[in-house]
N, C-alpha and C positions, 0 to 999 in steps of 0.2 A: 622587484616584484611587489605589487600592491598587497596590502594585508588581506583583502578579500580574495585575491588569487591564491594566496597561501592557504587561507581557510578552505576554499573549494578544493585545492589539491589534497589537503589533509582529509576532508570528508570523502573524496573519491577513493583515496587509499584505504580509509577506514571501512568503506562499504564494499570494496573489491576483494574477491578471493575468499569470502566467508563460506564455511561449510556447515553442514548439519548432520547430526546423528541422533537417532532415537533409541532410548533404552526402555525396555519393558521387562521388569524384574531382572533376570540375569542374561537376557538376550539383547544384542545390539544390532541395529540395522547397519547397512553399509553407509559409508560417508557419501554425501551428495553435495553438490555445489548449490549455494543459495543464489537464486536469480533475482529475488526481490525481498523487500522487508529490511528491518534493521535488527541488530544484535540485541537479543533480550538480555536485560540486566545491565546494559551499558548506561552510563550517565547521560549521554546525549540521545539515546534511543527515543525517549518520549517526545523530545522536541522535534526530531526528524519525523516521527510518526504524525504529530500534529500538523506539520507543514505539508505532509503528503495528503493527509485525510481532508484538510481544509480545501486544498486545491481540487480534490476529487468531488467534494460536495458542491463547489462552485461550478465545475464543468457540468456535472449531472443536472444541477439546477437550471442552467442555461438551456438545456434541451428538454425541459419539462418533466424531469424525474424528481419526485419528492424525496428529500434526504433529511434524516434526523440523526444527529450526532450526540452521543453521551459517553464520556470518558473514552474508552478504547473500543467502543461499539458503534457500528454504522448500520442504519436501517434505510433501505431505499425501496420505494414503491411507486406504482402508478396503476391506474385503472386499465385493465386489459379487457377489451371488448371483442377484438378480432385479431387476425394474424398480422395486420399492419401495426397494431400496438405492440405485439410481441417483437416484431422486427425493429420498431423504434427503441424499445428497451435494450435489445441486444446491440444495436448500433451505438447507443449511449455508453454501454459498458465497454464496447470495443474502442471508443475514443480514448479511453484511459488505459 
């Protein structure tokens, strides 16, 4: 097995089966499966986030959506004049 295949297998296993639970004071939510995102507080989380968000900015930019990135924040915008513009924005978001 090539080293990159081993790395991809490790990343797949790292990101699979993650769960989330929220605590507010003394109350806990039920545990739920995470379907997207990366584990907060992990060493590799920021790198995975950057690779994800950079691809998002590239895809949205190709379809005419303005994208601004700063640290862990993303702003996207376009001028909405009519319902066609709204549909264009929704289609761009659905691409990713």
